[in-house]
N, C-alpha and C positions, 0 to 999 in steps of 0.2 A: 603582618598578615599579607598574604599574597591574594590579590583579587583579579577577577577576569570579567570582562564585558563581552557578551555573546551578541553577534550581529546576524540577523536573519532576514530573509525575503519571504515573509509569511503570506499566505493566500487563504482562500476559503477551504483548502484541502487540509483538514485537521490532521489526518494521519501523516501526511508528508511533513507538515510543520513540526509535529511532535518528534518524528524521526530525526529531523535536522537539529532540533533543540537538544535531544538526548545525545546525539553524536558529538555535537560541539561542547556540551557540558562535560562529557567524558574526556574529550581532548584537553579541556582546560584543567580538569582534575589531574590528569596524567602529567600535565606541565607544572603541577604543584599548587594550583589554586585552592585556597581554603574557603573562598567566598566567590560565588558565581552569580552574575546578574544577567537575566534574560530581558529581551526588549518588550515593549508594549504590545499587547494582544498577540503574543507569540504563538498561541494555539490556533487562533482564527482571526482573520481580518478580511474585510470586504464590505458588501452592501448591507443595508439593514436586515435584509432577508438572510444573508449569510451569518450575520452576528446572532440573530435570534435562533437560527437553526443550530449554531455552534455553542450557544450559551450553556453554562453548567453551574451547578451549586459548588460550594467549596469542598464538598466531599465527592465531587464528580470524578470521572476517569482521568482528566488531565492532571489534577493535583494529586491524585493517588499515584499516578506514574511518576510525577516529579518528586513526591515524598519518598517513594521507594528508591528512586535514583540517588537522592541526597543521602539517604541512609546507607545505601550500598557503597557510595563513593566516600562517605565520611566528610561531606562538605556542607557549608551553609549555602543555600540556594534561594535567591530572590526570584520567585517565579513571575518575572517581569510584570506583566499583567495578563489576566484572562478576562474574557467576557463572562461576567457572573450573572446568572439568573437567580433572582431571589423570590422565594415562594410568596405569593400574594401581591407582588409588585409588578406593574405593567412594564416599567422601564428597567433596563439592564444596569449593571454597574461595571465600571472599569477598575478592576481589583488586583492589587499586588499582594503577594503572600511571601513572608520570610519563613523558610522551612529550615529546620535545624538538622544536624547529622543524625538526630534520633528519629527523623521523619515526621516530626510534629510541626504544626503551624504555630510559630512563636509570635507572629504579628500579622495583622491584616490591615491594609490601607486601601481606601476607595478614593479614586481621583477626585479632588476637590473642584478644580477649575475645568469647565466645559469649553471645548474648542468650537466656538460659533463664529466663524469668520468667512469672508469671501476673498480669495487670493488668486490672482492670475486667471480670473474667470471661473474658478472652481469654488463651489460652496461647500462648506463643512458645517454641519449642524449636529454636534454631538448631543445636545440637550434634547433633540427630538426623540432620541432612542435611549439615552442614558441619564440616570439621575446622579447628581454630584454627592460625594461624601462630605462629611462635616467634622472629621476627626483628624488631628495631626498625630502621626504615629512614629515612634522610635523603637527599633528592635534592638535587643541586647544580643550581639553576636560575639560570644566568647569574651565578653567584657568590652567590646567595641560598640559604642552606641551608634547605630546606623539609622539615619533618617530615611523615610520612605516617601518618594514623590513619583509622579508620572508625567512625562512629556510637557504639556502646556503649562504645568506648574512651574516650569523653569522661568517663566516670564513674571513670576510674582515673588519678588525678593523678600517680602514679609514672611512668607512661609519658610524659606530657607533660614532667615534670621531667627525665627521662633525655634526651629529645630536646633540651631547652634546654641541659642540661649538656654535651651532645655538640656544641652549636653551632647548633642550629636557631634561626632568627630569625623564621620563620613556620611555621604548621602548617596543612595542608589537612585538612579534616574532612568528607568525604562522609558523608551520613547519611540515614536514614529514621526519624527520631525519632517515637515514637508520639504521637498527639494527647493521650492520657491523661496522659503524663508531660511532654510538651513544654510544655503550658500553664504548668506550675509550675517546671520545671527547665531547659529548653533555654537560655534567655537567661542565667540565673544561672550555669550551668555553663560556657558558652562564654566569658562575660566573666571568670569566675574563672580558667579555664585561661590566658587571655591575661594577666591581671593578675599572677598568681603567678609566671609564667615570663617575663614581659615580652616576649611574642611577639605577632605578628599571628596571628589565627585566621580562616581563610577557610572558613566553614561552609556547605556546599551541601546543602540538604535536599530530600527528597521532600515533596509536598503532596497531600492528598486521599486518596481511597479506592483501595485495590489489592485484588486477589484474595488471600485468600478473605474479604474484608470488613475487612481491617486499614486503619486510617486514620493518615496521617502528618501531623505538625504544620506543616511548612513553616517559614516565617519564616527563610529563609536569611539569613545575615548575615556581615559582615566587621567584625572588632573589632580595635582597635589595642592596643599594649602597655600603655597606661594604662587599658584597659578601656572606652574610648569606642567606641560603635557607629558605624562609619563609613557603613554601609549596611545596610538590612534590607528583605526582600522582602515584597510584599503577598501575599494568599492566591490566587495564580495561578501558572501556568507563566510564568517570566520569568527574567531575570538581574539581579543587582545588581553594582555596580562601584565601586571605590574605589582611591585611590592609597596605596601603602605607603611611608610616609616613613621611610626607614631612618636618616636624620640625626636625626629626632625620637626614634627608638628609641634611638639612641646616647645622646642627651641624657637620656632617662628612665633608662637603665641607669647613667649616671654620677651623676645626682642622687639616685637611690634604688637603690643597688647591692646589692639583696637577693640576687641570684645570687652575687655575690662574697662576701657575708657568710655563706654556707652553712658549716656545720661538720660535714662528713661523719663525722668521727671520733666525734661524739657521737650519731650515728644508728644505730650498729651494734646489731643485735638481740641481746639477752642470750642466752647459750647455752641457758638454761632455756626460753625462748620458742621457739627453733628446735626444741629437742627435743620440746616439747609439740605442735608443728605437724608433727612427723615429718620434719624436714628436716636 
């Protein structure tokens, strides 16, 4: 399967963001991509006011446009993530949707881990505006089990391991990784998650400055189960593309069967640890 990761510099201007996403998705499909992954909050990114103004339900205009595009192009499209507004809920969701060539929503994942940190004097408090999801999701992409994750999830290896144990052979990672952390951690973490779980990782990032002055690292990349970088993006809006060789993945898992060598019975948390953690 040929996969592409789209890199964008999204802002509060939804029309402009959608135009860029559609244009680059078309370009990826014309280059043979069968699976296209868009970055985190590809349709709108910015202040809390921008996010609330741009939030949509799953049947809103953004996903209607992307569903029509996937159907027109005959591709699988991971609609990175959108800012989802949920009826009756005060907080928003950071939501990724896997759309099939039939235009239907085949899987919906809501970001589990909230990015609440202070880095380089900049405060990020996603939980002030967004509610976390609580479901681990795998989409069936033409027989390819594709795990769905979003950005900060990359720092939680247990999520990726559960996806692999449940059968994922590739993981989509829409992101808006900060410049501050991305320079030191992005490539290391993406390659680590690929190596330790023997999966392909399709990491589609934001690039450049977004309101209110946050800056994303970019360097969207596709990594194979051996940890080899198959494609990496330059510092611009673009897409990168690579073939996912599932036969080579089978060979890697046979020659170095680390997933099969797991010993879950040895990993149980001692009761004292669980009690101390209040669980």
